[in-house]
C-alpha positions as CSV (number, residue, x, y, z in Angstrom):
1,M,32.9,36.9,-9.4
2,H,31.7,34.0,-7.5
3,A,32.4,31.4,-9.9
4,S,36.1,32.5,-10.4
5,S,36.9,32.5,-6.8
6,T,35.2,29.1,-6.5
7,C,37.5,27.8,-9.3
8,Q,40.5,29.4,-7.7
9,S,40.0,27.5,-4.4
10,H,39.1,24.3,-6.4
11,C,42.6,24.5,-8.4
12,S,44.7,25.6,-5.7
13,T,43.9,22.3,-4.1
14,P,47.2,20.9,-2.8
15,V,48.6,17.7,-4.7
16,S,49.7,15.0,-2.6
17,R,53.7,14.4,-2.8
18,T,53.6,10.9,-2.5
19,G,51.4,8.1,-4.1
20,L,50.7,7.0,-7.6
21,G,49.1,10.6,-8.7
22,H,52.2,12.3,-7.9
23,S,54.3,9.6,-9.6
24,I,51.9,9.8,-12.9
25,L,52.5,13.7,-12.5
26,R,56.2,13.1,-12.3
27,L,56.3,10.9,-15.4
28,L,54.3,13.4,-17.3
29,Q,56.7,16.2,-16.4
30,L,59.4,13.9,-17.5
31,S,58.0,13.1,-20.8
32,R,57.4,16.9,-21.5
33,S,60.7,17.7,-20.8
34,R,62.1,14.9,-23.0
35,R,60.1,16.4,-26.1
36,A,61.1,19.9,-25.4
37,L,64.6,18.5,-25.3
38,A,64.1,17.0,-28.5
39,S,62.8,20.1,-30.1
40,L,66.1,22.3,-29.2
41,T,68.5,23.6,-31.7
42,G,72.0,23.0,-31.9
43,D,73.0,26.3,-30.4
44,Q,70.3,26.0,-27.7
45,L,71.7,22.4,-26.9
46,C,75.3,23.7,-26.7
47,D,74.3,26.4,-24.1
48,I,73.2,23.6,-21.8
49,G,76.1,21.5,-22.7
50,M,74.6,18.8,-24.9
51,D,75.4,17.8,-28.2
52,K,72.3,16.3,-30.8
53,T,73.1,12.8,-30.1
54,A,73.0,13.2,-26.4
55,A,69.8,15.0,-26.6
56,R,68.3,12.6,-29.2
57,N,69.2,9.5,-26.8
58,E,67.8,11.1,-23.9
59,A,64.5,12.2,-25.6
60,K,64.0,8.5,-27.0
61,R,64.2,6.9,-23.4
62,P,61.0,5.3,-22.3
63,I,58.7,7.1,-20.0
64,W,59.4,4.3,-17.2
65,D,63.2,4.9,-17.7
66,V,63.5,7.4,-15.0
67,P,66.6,8.8,-12.8
68,Q,67.8,6.4,-10.3
69,T,66.9,9.4,-7.7
70,W,63.2,8.6,-8.2
71,R,63.6,5.3,-7.2
72,S,64.3,5.6,-3.7
């Protein structure tokens, strides 16, 4: 029981919203999102208003090609 509470307190340490660590986490999240997008079926893509070509193009973008709003 003690080990569990120690792990929880360690794991719940807040992550800084600025700096290199946060930028890396955002890039990893973007990479995972793009991989997930590439795995969607045609029906799923239709549900979110995308076609296979647009999804494939988005999924192929390099990790450093981020949305403009991230560059501010």
